[in-house]
ZAMARGU-4260 file (C-alpha; in steps of 0.2 Angstrom, whole numbers, plus 5000, padded with zeros to 4 digits):
<rodrens>
0) 4758/5074/5278 | 4743/5074/5267 | 4750/5075/5249 | 4738/5088/5244 | 4743/5099/5259
5) 4747/5117/5255 | 4765/5122/5251 | 4770/5140/5251 | 4786/5150/5249 | 4789/5157/5266
10) 4802/5167/5275 | 4811/5156/5287 | 4827/5155/5297 | 4843/5149/5288 | 4847/5131/5292
15) 4860/5127/5305 | 4877/5124/5299 | 4892/5117/5308 | 4910/5123/5305 | 4926/5115/5312
20) 4918/5098/5313 | 4933/5085/5314 | 4933/5069/5304 | 4929/5053/5313 | 4941/5039/5309
25) 4936/5021/5307 | 4940/5011/5323 | 4949/4995/5323 | 4933/4986/5329 | 4924/4993/5313
30) 4938/4987/5302 | 4938/4970/5310 | 4919/4970/5308 | 4921/4974/5289 | 4933/4960/5286
35) 4922/4948/5295 | 4907/4953/5285 | 4916/4950/5269 | 4923/4933/5275 | 4906/4928/5281
40) 4898/4932/5264 | 4912/4923/5255 | 4909/4907/5265 | 4890/4909/5262 | 4892/4910/5243
45) 4907/4897/5242 | 4921/4909/5237 | 4938/4904/5239 | 4946/4920/5235 | 4942/4938/5230
50) 4953/4949/5219 | 4948/4967/5222 | 4954/4980/5209 | 4956/4999/5213 | 4962/5015/5205
55) 4959/5033/5210 | 4941/5034/5203 | 4936/5016/5207 | 4944/5011/5224 | 4929/5011/5237
60) 4928/4992/5238 | 4947/4990/5240 | 4947/5004/5253 | 4933/4996/5263 | 4945/4983/5269
65) 4962/4992/5267 | 4958/5010/5272 | 4966/5018/5257 | 4965/5019/5238 | 4981/5018/5227
70) 4979/5036/5222 | 4986/5039/5205 | 4991/5021/5202 | 4981/5004/5201 | 4981/4990/5213
75) 4975/4973/5218 | 4970/4967/5235 | 4968/4948/5237 | 4958/4940/5251 | 4957/4922/5254
80) 4943/4913/5263 | 4956/4909/5277 | 4958/4928/5280 | 4975/4928/5271 | 4978/4945/5262
85) 4989/4951/5249 | 4993/4968/5241 | 4999/4970/5223 | 5005/4988/5221 | 5015/4999/5210
90) 5030/5010/5213 | 5022/5024/5223 | 5010/5014/5233 | 5022/5001/5240 | 5024/5012/5256
95) 5005/5012/5259 | 5004/4993/5263 | 5012/4996/5280 | 4998/5009/5284 | 4984/4998/5278
100) 4970/4994/5291 | 4971/4975/5286 | 4989/4968/5285 | 4994/4957/5271 | 5009/4951/5260
105) 5016/4964/5249 | 5020/4961/5230 | 5028/4974/5219 | 5020/4975/5202 | 5028/4990/5193
110) 5016/4989/5178 | 5003/4997/5190 | 5014/5012/5190 | 5013/5028/5179 | 5019/5027/5161
115) 5038/5028/5159 | 5042/5024/5177 | 5055/5012/5182 | 5051/4994/5179 | 5063/4987/5191
120) 5058/4970/5200 | 5047/4967/5186 | 5037/4950/5187 | 5022/4944/5177 | 5006/4946/5185
125) 5003/4928/5182 | 5018/4923/5192 | 5013/4935/5207 | 4996/4926/5207 | 5004/4909/5207
130) 5015/4914/5222 | 4998/4919/5231 | 4992/4902/5225 | 4975/4899/5218 | 4978/4881/5213
135) 4965/4874/5224 | 4952/4887/5221 | 4935/4882/5214 | 4927/4899/5215 | 4935/4916/5213
140) 4927/4933/5214 | 4934/4948/5203 | 4928/4964/5210 | 4930/4982/5202 | 4918/4995/5208
145) 4902/4990/5198 | 4889/4977/5201 | 4880/4974/5184 | 4861/4973/5183 | 4858/4970/5165
150) 4842/4961/5160 | 4850/4954/5144 | 4867/4947/5149 | 4875/4936/5162 | 4880/4949/5175
155) 4892/4937/5184 | 4902/4936/5168 | 4904/4955/5165 | 4920/4962/5172 | 4924/4981/5175
160) 4943/4977/5177 | 4957/4979/5165 | 4957/4964/5153 | 4975/4960/5157 | 4971/4957/5175
165) 4956/4946/5170 | 4967/4936/5159 | 4980/4933/5172 | 4968/4926/5184 | 4961/4915/5171
170) 4978/4909/5166 | 4983/4903/5183 | 4967/4894/5187 | 4961/4877/5184 | 4948/4873/5170
175) 4936/4869/5184 | 4937/4886/5193 | 4923/4897/5192 | 4927/4916/5190 | 4913/4928/5193
180) 4910/4947/5196 | 4907/4947/5215 | 4905/4966/5217 | 4887/4962/5224 | 4896/4955/5240
185) 4901/4973/5244 | 4888/4985/5237 | 4871/4977/5234 | 4860/4962/5229 | 4851/4963/5246
190) 4867/4957/5255 | 4881/4968/5251 | 4893/4971/5266 | 4894/4990/5263 | 4876/4993/5262
195) 4874/4993/5281 | 4884/5005/5292 | 4887/5005/5311 | 4887/5020/5322 | 4906/5023/5319
200) 4903/5022/5300 | 4889/5034/5301 | 4899/5046/5311 | 4913/5044/5298 | 4902/5048/5284
205) 4892/5062/5292 | 4908/5073/5291 | 4906/5073/5272 | 4888/5076/5272 | 4890/5091/5284
210) 4904/5098/5274 | 4895/5097/5257 | 4879/5105/5264 | 4888/5118/5274 | 4898/5123/5258
215) 4881/5123/5248 | 4873/5135/5259 | 4888/5147/5258 | 4887/5146/5239 | 4869/5149/5239
220) 4871/5164/5251 | 4884/5171/5239 | 4873/5171/5223 | 4872/5189/5216 | 4870/5196/5199
225) 4888/5197/5192 | 4896/5183/5202 | 4906/5171/5193 | 4903/5152/5192 | 4921/5150/5198
230) 4918/5160/5213 | 4904/5149/5218 | 4913/5134/5213 | 4927/5139/5225 | 4915/5140/5240
235) 4908/5123/5236 | 4925/5115/5239 | 4931/5114/5257 | 4944/5109/5269 | 4955/5102/5256
240) 4945/5087/5254 | 4943/5077/5238 | 4926/5078/5229 | 4918/5062/5224 | 4908/5071/5210
245) 4912/5085/5198 | 4909/5101/5207 | 4895/5110/5197 | 4892/5129/5197 | 4883/5132/5181
250) 4873/5147/5176 | 4863/5149/5160 | 4867/5137/5145 | 4876/5122/5151 | 4889/5111/5143
255) 4895/5124/5131 | 4910/5117/5121 | 4907/5101/5131 | 4913/5110/5147 | 4909/5102/5164
260) 4917/5114/5176 | 4914/5131/5183 | 4920/5145/5172 | 4922/5164/5173 | 4904/5166/5166
265) 4894/5178/5177 | 4877/5176/5184 | 4863/5186/5175 | 4845/5190/5181 | 4833/5176/5175
270) 4847/5163/5173 | 4845/5145/5178 | 4858/5140/5191 | 4864/5123/5196 | 4876/5120/5211
275) 4883/5103/5216 | 4896/5097/5228 | 4900/5080/5236 | 4912/5072/5248 | 4913/5054/5255
280) 4896/5052/5264 | 4886/5065/5256 | 4881/5076/5242 | 4872/5092/5241 | 4864/5098/5225
285) 4852/5113/5220 | 4844/5120/5205 | 4833/5135/5202 | 4833/5153/5195 | 4844/5168/5198
290) 4828/5179/5203 | 4820/5186/5218 | 4802/5183/5213 | 4791/5174/5200 | 4789/5191/5191
295) 4808/5190/5186 | 4806/5173/5178 | 4807/5171/5159 | 4789/5175/5152 | 4786/5157/5147
300) 4790/5150/5165 | 4781/5162/5176 | 4772/5147/5183 | 4788/5138/5187 | 4784/5137/5206
305) 4767/5129/5203 | 4772/5118/5189 | 4790/5112/5194 | 4796/5117/5211 | 4781/5114/5222
310) 4777/5096/5215 | 4795/5092/5217 | 4795/5098/5235 | 4779/5089/5240 | 4788/5073/5233
315) 4803/5076/5244 | 4792/5078/5259 | 4782/5062/5255 | 4799/5053/5253 | 4805/5058/5270
320) 4788/5055/5279 | 4785/5038/5271 | 4801/5029/5270 | 4802/5015/5282 | 4814/5002/5289
325) 4808/4984/5283 | 4799/4990/5268 | 4804/4983/5251 | 4813/4995/5239 | 4800/4991/5226
330) 4786/4996/5237 | 4794/5013/5240 | 4798/5015/5222 | 4779/5012/5218 | 4774/5024/5231
335) 4785/5038/5224 | 4779/5034/5206 | 4761/5036/5212 | 4763/5053/5220 | 4775/5060/5207
340) 4771/5051/5190 | 4786/5047/5179 | 4775/5050/5164 | 4771/5068/5169 | 4788/5073/5177
345) 4800/5063/5167 | 4812/5056/5180 | 4820/5040/5175 | 4833/5036/5188 | 4831/5028/5205
350) 4822/5040/5217 | 4835/5037/5231 | 4851/5028/5232 | 4864/5022/5244 | 4879/5033/5248
355) 4896/5029/5255 | 4914/5033/5250 | 4906/5036/5232 | 4891/5047/5228 | 4881/5033/5221
360) 4885/5015/5227 | 4869/5006/5222 | 4851/5007/5225 | 4838/4995/5233 | 4824/5007/5226
365) 4819/5001/5209 | 4804/4993/5201 | 4798/4977/5209 | 4813/4977/5221 | 4812/4964/5235
370) 4828/4972/5243 | 4823/4977/5261 | 4827/4995/5267 | 4837/4992/5283 | 4843/5001/5298
375) 4861/5008/5295 | 4858/5012/5276 | 4863/5030/5271 | 4852/5037/5257 | 4853/5051/5245
380) 4836/5059/5240 | 4839/5059/5222 | 4824/5063/5211 | 4828/5072/5194 | 4813/5079/5185
385) 4814/5085/5167 | 4799/5096/5162 | 4800/5102/5144 | 4801/5121/5143 | 4806/5123/5161
390) 4822/5125/5171 | 4826/5111/5183 | 4824/5109/5202 | 4834/5100/5214 | 4837/5097/5233
395) 4848/5082/5235 | 4854/5078/5252 | 4858/5063/5263 | 4849/5054/5277 | 4852/5038/5287
400) 4839/5025/5292 | 4842/5021/5311 | 4832/5010/5322 | 4831/5013/5341 | 4846/5003/5345
405) 4857/5012/5332 | 4851/5029/5337 | 4855/5025/5355 | 4873/5020/5350 | 4876/5036/5340
410) 4869/5046/5355 | 4880/5037/5367 | 4896/5036/5357 | 4895/5052/5347 | 4885/5065/5357
415) 4891/5080/5347 | 4885/5071/5331 | 4869/5067/5339 | 4867/5085/5344 | 4869/5090/5326
420) 4856/5078/5321 | 4844/5084/5334 | 4846/5102/5328 | 4843/5097/5310 | 4828/5087/5315
425) 4821/5102/5324 | 4823/5113/5309 | 4815/5101/5297 | 4800/5099/5309 | 4798/5117/5315
430) 4804/5128/5301 | 4799/5117/5286 | 4784/5109/5293 | 4789/5091/5289 | 4784/5077/5301
435) 4801/5068/5301 | 4800/5050/5308 | 4812/5046/5322 | 4820/5032/5311 | 4825/5045/5298
440) 4841/5054/5304 | 4847/5069/5294 | 4866/5069/5291 | 4867/5085/5281 | 4861/5102/5286
445) 4850/5106/5271 | 4838/5091/5270 | 4822/5097/5261 | 4828/5115/5261 | 4823/5121/5244
450) 4826/5139/5239 | 4819/5140/5221 | 4823/5159/5219 | 4841/5160/5223 | 4841/5179/5226
455) 4827/5178/5239 | 4838/5171/5252 | 4826/5171/5266 | 4812/5162/5258 | 4810/5143/5255
460) 4796/5131/5252 | 4787/5125/5268 | 4772/5114/5273 | 4758/5124/5280 | 4750/5115/5294
</rodrens>
């Protein structure tokens, strides 16, 4: 696409959506591959042990190896370089160890349980760690959920784990032992195990991307004057699945009384409207106006389409048509900045990030990044402009990068998934006019589908050939 190519608001067919898609479970082969990837990285960086923390909100690195999170409690998973594994769990998650995808020794630590629960079988964390035995370890990695990327501090010495756990590890180690934040082994730094997905993992995560985008289209199609935020919020939540972000259905002025959640507020003509929902593997987000045409916009925003929506849509199109396997993240960041200048559009986060069990895992796309964009990465297109005096715009969705080998594997192993990908690709190319490269595979149904005027349900921005 020529970046100056004409963009118009045009009547198009609604995107395909897919109901009754069953979740894809991770196979034993995938779980074995995950463990091997982590063990190989431990060997490469000379780690003797990893101590991985989890709670309900921060359990993805723990879950990557075990297959579960400790729900409403906390937990630790210890992995030795030999492959020896140990679970340290509270009262209500003891049973989960027998269902874990990677088997290990179970230790009961009731302090990980909820307040005022029984403290029977109580032992100090120090003594449990001594039983596991770190006495000969020279390098131990502590892993919560976050890889720090400060430019002022030693990131390896910052821990996002409760202090009493860090202290317990320090207490049982020799003076010579090095204790570092090792989250990068999982989520980034150009080598994280979780940054690359195989065909089974992409099929696993596509369930969430399909679910979020299907729910989003239902909510968008239900937008009418007088509809309540809570009604739209209910449409955004689907199949009893746990969201990995706060569901947003917000009209008019947001954050009144610091509220983050859908309320009984009713949509009014001319309101701004933000909608967001996300599940493992994918998020969908939209922002625009509750109007049918530009004439119904607030008087001072009649040029919203030309000033805000069209430049943003052009950038999404450019993003899709120009991302390449093998390029540096810093190169792509610079390309986006050149076609959509930060100084003018006031975006300040990464223009795209990796997605997995959490909505934002990490991002290789940042200034001067030498991290390579690779086949198997799952990305969320995430550019958030802020233009003074104007309502926002958003069309966040998820794609994967897949080379020919990976595409063939998906086609052969998951033909129904590949059929959905092909239908999405056809829509993007023939209805939206976007030249989608073969290596960009749409995991959600609404990739690049931008309906800036929510009441005009047949019109979206498209590229004119």
